[in-house]
C-alpha positions as CSV (number, residue, x, y, z in Angstrom):
1,X,26.2,-2.1,-41.1
2,X,27.9,-1.7,-37.7
3,X,26.4,-4.4,-36.4
4,X,28.2,-6.4,-38.7
5,X,31.3,-5.1,-38.4
6,X,31.1,-5.3,-34.4
7,X,30.1,-9.2,-35.0
8,X,33.0,-9.5,-37.4
9,X,35.5,-8.6,-34.5
10,X,34.3,-10.5,-31.6
11,X,34.7,-13.5,-34.4
12,X,38.4,-12.9,-34.7
13,X,38.6,-11.7,-31.2
14,X,36.8,-15.2,-29.9
15,X,39.1,-17.6,-32.7
16,X,42.2,-15.6,-31.7
17,X,41.3,-16.7,-27.5
18,X,40.4,-20.3,-28.5
19,X,43.9,-20.7,-30.5
20,X,45.5,-19.1,-27.6
21,X,44.2,-21.5,-25.6
22,X,45.0,-24.5,-27.9
23,X,48.2,-23.8,-29.1
24,X,49.5,-23.0,-25.0
25,X,47.1,-25.3,-23.0
26,X,49.9,-27.9,-22.7
27,X,52.2,-25.2,-20.5
28,X,50.8,-27.7,-17.6
29,X,52.7,-30.0,-16.7
30,X,50.8,-33.1,-17.1
31,X,49.2,-31.8,-20.4
32,X,52.9,-32.3,-21.6
33,X,53.9,-35.5,-20.4
34,X,50.8,-36.7,-21.2
35,X,51.1,-35.2,-25.2
36,X,54.9,-36.4,-25.0
37,X,55.3,-39.6,-23.1
38,X,51.8,-41.3,-22.8
39,X,50.6,-40.9,-26.3
40,X,53.2,-42.3,-28.6
41,X,53.6,-45.4,-25.9
42,X,50.2,-45.9,-26.1
43,X,50.4,-45.6,-29.9
44,X,53.3,-48.0,-30.2
45,X,51.1,-50.4,-28.1
46,X,48.5,-50.2,-30.1
47,X,49.5,-50.4,-33.2
48,X,51.8,-53.3,-32.1
49,X,49.1,-55.4,-30.7
50,X,47.0,-54.8,-33.8
51,X,49.5,-56.1,-35.8
52,X,50.3,-59.3,-33.8
53,X,46.9,-59.8,-33.6
54,X,46.4,-59.8,-37.5
55,X,49.7,-61.6,-38.0
56,X,51.9,-63.2,-35.9
57,X,54.1,-62.8,-32.5
58,X,56.9,-62.5,-34.6
59,X,56.6,-59.8,-36.8
60,X,56.3,-57.3,-33.2
61,X,59.3,-55.9,-33.7
62,X,58.5,-54.9,-37.6
63,X,55.8,-52.9,-35.9
64,X,57.4,-51.2,-33.1
65,X,60.5,-49.8,-35.2
66,X,57.8,-49.1,-37.9
67,X,55.4,-46.9,-35.8
68,X,58.8,-45.5,-34.0
69,X,60.2,-44.4,-37.6
70,X,56.8,-43.1,-38.1
71,X,56.2,-41.1,-35.3
72,X,60.0,-39.3,-35.8
73,X,59.3,-38.5,-39.5
74,X,55.5,-37.2,-38.5
75,X,57.3,-34.9,-36.2
76,X,59.7,-33.7,-38.2
77,X,57.4,-33.0,-41.2
78,X,55.1,-31.0,-38.5
79,X,58.1,-29.6,-36.6
80,X,57.0,-30.8,-33.6
81,X,59.5,-31.7,-31.0
């Protein structure tokens, strides 16, 4: 019975440690810049190029603006900066 208790305590501590690492791993400047600058630019480029490939080049503004609005709304919903 005591062995099972310590296994649960160990699992809790490891889960808390992993959550802490996942939450504060961005404190390194390279990770922060990658998540706040590089990833959004790559997302806009990817979906704009996909939309241009699927339709025509004249719709690129629509995809850029739409993706920017979508990224802003997701940030608002999940309370991210």
